[in-house]
C-alpha positions in Angstrom: -5.1 7.7 39.1 -4.2 4.7 37.0 -5.2 5.0 33.4 -5.4 3.3 30.3 -5.3 -0.2 29.0 -2.3 -1.9 30.5 -2.6 -4.4 27.5 -0.3 -6.9 29.3 0.9 -10.0 27.7 -1.7 -11.8 29.7 -4.1 -10.8 27.0 -1.4 -11.0 24.4 -0.4 -14.7 25.6 -4.1 -15.4 25.5 -4.7 -14.1 22.1 -1.9 -15.9 20.7 -3.1 -19.3 22.4 -6.5 -18.6 20.7 -4.8 -17.9 17.3 -2.7 -21.2 17.5 -5.6 -23.1 18.6 -8.0 -21.8 15.9 -5.2 -22.6 13.5 -4.8 -26.4 14.9 -8.5 -26.9 15.0 -8.8 -25.8 11.4 -5.8 -28.0 10.5 -7.3 -31.0 12.3 -11.0 -30.3 10.9 -10.0 -29.7 7.4 -7.1 -32.1 7.1 -6.4 -33.4 3.8 -3.8 -36.2 3.3 -1.4 -35.2 0.6 -1.9 -36.6 -2.8 1.1 -39.0 -2.8 1.8 -39.9 0.9 5.2 -41.5 1.9 5.1 -44.9 3.5 7.9 -46.8 5.0 7.2 -50.8 5.1 9.3 -52.6 7.7 8.9 -56.2 6.8 11.4 -58.9 6.8 9.4 -61.5 4.8 9.6 -61.0 0.9 6.3 -62.5 0.1 4.4 -60.3 2.5 6.4 -57.3 1.1 5.2 -58.3 -2.4 1.6 -58.6 -1.0 1.8 -55.1 0.3 3.2 -53.7 -2.9 0.2 -55.4 -4.7 -2.2 -53.7 -2.3 -0.6 -50.4 -2.9 -0.7 -50.8 -6.8 -4.5 -51.7 -6.6 -5.9 -49.5 -3.6 -3.5 -46.8 -3.2 -1.7 -46.2 -6.5 -0.4 -42.6 -5.5 1.3 -43.9 -2.4 5.3 -43.9 -2.5 6.6 -46.8 -0.5 10.0 -47.6 0.8 10.8 -51.2 1.9 13.2 -52.2 4.6 13.7 -55.5 6.3 15.0 -54.7 9.7 14.4 -52.4 12.6 18.1 -51.2 12.2 17.4 -50.3 8.6 14.2 -48.5 9.6 16.1 -46.4 12.1 18.6 -45.3 9.5 15.9 -44.3 7.0 14.0 -42.4 9.7 17.1 -40.3 10.6 17.2 -39.1 6.9 13.5 -39.0 5.9 10.1 -38.3 7.5 7.4 -40.7 6.0 3.8 -39.9 6.6 3.2 -43.6 7.9 5.1 -46.8 8.8 3.8 -50.1 8.1 5.3 -52.4 10.5 5.5 -56.1 11.0 5.8 -57.3 14.5 8.0 -60.0 13.9 11.4 -58.8 12.7 14.8 -60.2 13.4 15.9 -57.6 15.6 12.5 -56.4 17.1 9.1 -58.2 17.9 5.7 -57.4 19.4 5.2 -54.2 21.3 8.9 -53.6 21.4 8.8 -53.0 17.8 6.2 -50.3 18.1 8.2 -48.7 21.0 11.3 -48.5 18.8 9.6 -46.8 15.8 8.1 -44.2 18.4 11.6 -43.8 19.8 12.9 -42.9 16.4 10.1 -40.3 15.8 6.7 -39.8 17.2 5.7 -37.6 14.2 4.6 -40.3 11.9 1.6 -42.6 11.9 2.0 -46.3 12.5 -0.1 -49.1 11.1 0.8 -52.5 12.4 0.7 -55.7 10.2 -0.5 -58.9 12.2 -1.1 -62.5 11.3 -4.6 -64.1 11.1 -4.4 -65.3 14.8 -2.9 -62.0 16.2 -5.9 -59.5 16.3 -5.5 -59.0 19.9 -1.9 -58.1 19.4 -3.1 -55.5 16.9 -5.4 -54.1 19.6 -2.5 -54.0 22.1 -0.3 -52.3 19.3 -3.0 -49.6 18.9 -3.1 -49.2 22.8 0.7 -48.9 22.7 0.6 -45.7 20.3 0.0 -47.3 16.8 -2.9 -45.5 14.9 -4.3 -48.7 13.3 -3.5 -52.6 12.4 -4.2 -54.7 9.6 -4.6 -58.4 9.3 -2.5 -59.9 6.6 -4.7 -62.0 4.2 -7.7 -60.2 5.1 -7.2 -56.7 3.6 -8.9 -55.6 0.3 -7.1 -53.0 -1.5 -9.7 -50.3 -1.1 -9.5 -50.8 2.7 -5.8 -50.9 2.7 -5.5 -47.6 1.1 -8.3 -46.0 3.3 -6.7 -47.3 6.5 -3.3 -45.8 5.5 -5.0 -42.4 4.9 -7.1 -42.4 8.0 -4.1 -43.4 10.1 -2.3 -40.3 8.8 -5.2 -38.2 9.5 -5.6 -39.6 12.9 -2.0 -38.9 13.8 -2.3 -35.3 12.4 -5.2 -34.8 14.6 -3.3 -36.2 17.6 -0.3 -33.9 17.0 -2.6 -30.8 16.8 -4.3 -31.9 20.0 -0.9 -32.2 21.9 0.4 -28.8 20.3 -3.0 -27.2 21.2 -2.6 -28.5 25.0 1.0 -27.2 25.1 0.0 -23.8 23.8 -2.9 -23.5 26.3 -0.6 -24.6 29.2 2.1 -22.1 28.0 -0.4 -19.3 27.8 -1.7 -20.0 31.2 1.8 -20.0 32.8 2.6 -16.8 30.9 -0.4 -15.4 32.2 0.5 -16.1 35.9 4.0 -14.7 35.5 2.8 -11.6 33.6 0.3 -10.7 36.4 3.3 -10.9 38.8 5.4 -8.6 36.4 2.4 -6.1 35.7 0.5 -5.7 38.9 -2.3 -3.2 39.9 -0.6 -0.2 41.5 -1.3 0.1 45.2 -2.7 3.7 45.8 -3.7 4.8 49.2 -4.7 8.1 50.6 -5.8 10.9 48.5 -4.8 11.0 44.9 -1.8 12.9 44.1 -0.5 11.6 40.8 -1.9 10.4 37.5 -0.3 7.2 36.3 -0.6 5.8 32.8 1.1 2.5 31.8 1.4 0.4 28.7 2.8 -3.0 28.0 3.6 -4.5 24.4 4.9 -7.9 23.9 8.0 -8.4 21.6 7.8 -10.4 18.4 5.0 -12.8 18.0 4.8 -13.3 21.7 7.3 -16.1 21.1 9.1 -15.8 24.6 8.3 -14.2 27.9 10.2 -11.1 28.7 11.4 -9.9 31.9 10.0 -6.4 31.9 8.2 -5.1 35.0 6.8 -2.0 36.7 5.0 -1.0 39.9 3.7 1.9 41.9 2.9 2.4 45.5 1.5 5.5 47.2 2.0 5.9 50.7 -1.0 7.2 52.9 0.8 10.7 53.2 0.8 11.0 49.4 4.5 10.0 48.5 4.5 8.0 45.3 7.0 5.4 44.8 7.4 4.1 41.1 9.5 1.2 39.6 10.4 0.1 36.1 12.8 -2.6 35.2 13.9 -5.2 32.9 15.7 -8.5 33.4 18.2 -9.3 30.7 17.0 -12.2 28.4 13.8 -13.9 27.7 12.0 -16.8 29.0 10.1 -18.1 32.3 13.3 -18.0 34.2 13.8 -14.3 33.6 10.2 -13.5 33.9 10.2 -15.4 37.3 13.2 -13.1 38.5 11.2 -10.0 37.4 8.3 -11.2 39.6 10.6 -11.8 42.4 12.2 -8.3 42.3 9.0 -6.4 41.8 7.6 -8.2 44.8 10.7 -7.5 46.9 10.6 -3.8 45.9 7.0 -3.5 46.9 7.7 -5.1 50.2 10.8 -2.8 50.9 8.7 0.3 50.1 5.8 -0.7 52.6 8.6 -1.5 55.1 10.0 2.1 54.7 13.2 1.3 53.0 14.2 3.3 50.1 17.3 4.9 48.4 20.4 3.1 47.6 19.8 0.6 50.4 16.7 -0.5 48.6 18.7 -1.3 45.6 21.4 -3.2 47.6 18.8 -5.6 48.9 17.1 -5.9 45.5 20.6 -7.0 44.1 20.9 -9.7 47.0 17.2 -11.0 45.8 18.7 -11.2 42.0 21.8 -13.0 43.2 19.8 -15.4 45.1 17.3 -16.1 42.4 19.3 -16.1 39.2 20.5 -19.5 37.7 23.8 -18.1 36.3 26.3 -15.4 36.9 25.4 -13.6 33.5 21.9 -12.6 34.6 21.4 -9.0 35.5 18.6 -6.6 35.6 18.3 -2.8 35.0 15.7 -0.4 36.7 15.0 3.0 37.4 13.1 4.0 40.9 11.2 7.3 41.4 9.9 8.7 44.8 7.5 11.7 44.0 7.3 14.2 46.8 4.2 16.1 46.5 5.1 18.7 49.1 8.7 19.5 47.7 7.3 18.8 44.2 10.3 17.0 43.1 11.3 13.4 42.1 14.0 11.6 43.7 15.6 9.4 40.8 17.8 6.3 41.2 19.0 4.6 37.9 20.7 1.2 37.7 21.9 0.6 34.2 18.4 1.6 33.1 17.8 4.0 30.1 17.0 7.6 30.6 13.4 9.2 30.8 11.4 11.9 28.9 10.3 15.0 30.7 7.3 16.6 29.0 6.4 20.2 29.8 4.1 22.7 28.2 7.4 24.1 26.5 8.7 20.8 25.0 10.2 17.3 25.9 13.8 16.9 27.2 15.8 13.8 27.4 16.6 13.2 31.3 19.5 11.0 32.0 20.8 11.4 35.6 24.1 9.8 36.7 23.5 6.2 38.0 25.2 3.0 38.8 25.3 -0.3 37.3 22.6 -2.8 36.6 21.9 -5.1 39.4 24.1 -8.2 39.4 27.0 -6.7 37.4 29.1 -5.9 40.4 27.7 -7.6 43.3 28.5 -5.7 46.7 30.5 -3.0 45.1 28.0 -1.0 43.1 27.2 2.7 44.0 23.8 4.1 43.0 23.5 7.7 43.6 20.2 9.7 44.3 19.3 12.7 42.4 16.5 15.3 42.8 14.6 16.4 39.7 12.2 19.3 40.0 8.6 18.6 38.9 6.5 21.5 38.1 2.9 21.3 37.7 3.0 20.8 34.1 5.7 18.2 34.2 5.2 14.5 33.1 7.8 11.9 33.5 7.9 9.2 30.9 9.8 5.8 31.7 10.4 3.0 29.4 12.2 -0.2 29.0 14.8 -0.5 26.1 12.5 -2.3 23.7 11.0 0.9 22.8 14.1 2.0 21.0 16.1 -1.2 20.2 13.6 -2.3 17.4 15.0 -2.8 13.9 14.0 0.0 11.7 16.1 -0.4 8.6 18.3 -3.2 6.8 21.1 -4.9 8.7 21.0 -4.2 12.2 20.0 -0.5 12.1 18.1 0.3 15.2 16.0 3.4 16.3 18.2 4.0 19.1 18.0 6.7 21.9 18.7 9.6 19.6 16.1 8.3 17.1 13.4 7.8 19.9 13.9 11.3 20.9 13.5 12.6 17.5 10.4 10.6 17.1 9.0 12.1 20.3 9.2 15.6 18.9 6.8 14.4 15.9 4.1 13.4 18.5 1.7 16.2 19.1 1.4 17.7 22.8 -1.7 15.6 23.5 -3.4 13.6 26.5 -0.8 11.3 28.0 -3.0 8.3 27.1 -2.9 9.4 23.5 0.8 10.3 23.5 1.8 6.8 24.8 -0.3 5.1 22.2 0.9 7.3 19.5 4.5 6.9 20.4 4.3 3.2 20.5 2.2 2.9 17.4 5.0 5.0 15.5 7.8 2.7 17.0 5.9 -0.6 16.0 5.2 0.9 12.5 8.9 1.5 11.8 9.7 -2.1 13.2 7.1 -3.8 11.4 8.8 -3.8 8.0 11.7 -5.4 9.7 10.2 -8.3 11.7 8.3 -6.2 14.4 9.5 -5.4 17.9 12.2 -7.6 18.9 11.9 -6.9 22.7 9.1 -6.4 25.2 8.1 -2.6 25.9 6.9 -1.2 29.2 6.1 2.5 29.4 5.0 4.4 32.4 3.9 8.1 32.4 3.5 10.1 35.8 2.4 13.5 36.4 0.9 15.5 39.2 -2.7 14.7 39.6 -5.0 17.3 37.5 -8.7 17.9 38.4 -9.9 17.2 34.8 -8.6 13.7 34.8 -11.1 12.5 37.4 -10.6 10.1 40.1 
């Protein structure tokens, strides 16, 4: 049986994208240009500069204007300051026409641009808008009121443009994360008669900012043997997530091919070495093989945390001897296999280190393995679904005061099937 709200980062990433989208749409829809916007005037003609100053005084008295004469001076100013708008003459000593627009956008793409054109250059103004400016004004034809409104509208249009770009980027990132996370957190492949109950949970790290490399999988053979995997690729980001997907898919393929034990980890390490971009990337994992006839679990641990064994009499921390993480000692590692007896009331809880590495106090104080074990003792002996949720909730509550969970958390709970759980 596979139970309980995987709550993978597929949903988390989608929710985060919706949150960002809502904020951006609200910002674009309710945008208010600040009371005193800052404007950079790039104009080499003193008479035209004085004309603009008069327009500011009459039509936009709150506007703060800085005047420079050349494109070089504009670049120096934009390195130190971020105005809301650039008023740009297209006939400068060191830049003219569309080149001037391109150079301003090269300095920064975060400010609005309003081009100043001559009486016979309206087509040039339209071309500038097509090249990335927000508006154009014809010198000698601008009324003060129109000038102030044009500057403010240009700033608003640029803000809306930036919101749309950020929204699109957020949606694309969420879609990419969803594709990767579906590969990290699959639907277990269960064949034959149900022999085990399986409960899984996933929680993303702080603010869903970066995709993690936590992964898990379960495959049940037709004869009832259950293979389980949980792992964590060091680091965050799409590269680590992609390696996690590759390892999980390779593991499932090896299981279906009948390869298990230390040979399985040797081949997984080869996959890691082939996929990683640098020598510092490694992965920790634990594999279990549940034998329903012998009522034992064969455990292999590669640099991964221990596990919790829950029975009717209490909870034990189980940490069998293991080998190094995949990728740390290529071709030289040894991963011993251990048999752990599983009585009818035994439940094994596997997890990634994000469950106990969250900050719970000032400085760098973390929960740690000992703290997690103490915390488990405070969780009532209840249904596995409720137990996992209660445990994660307690960890999150302790970490929320200090920035939330710093890393992703994956949890897997396995026990022999019980009739009352249903199919």
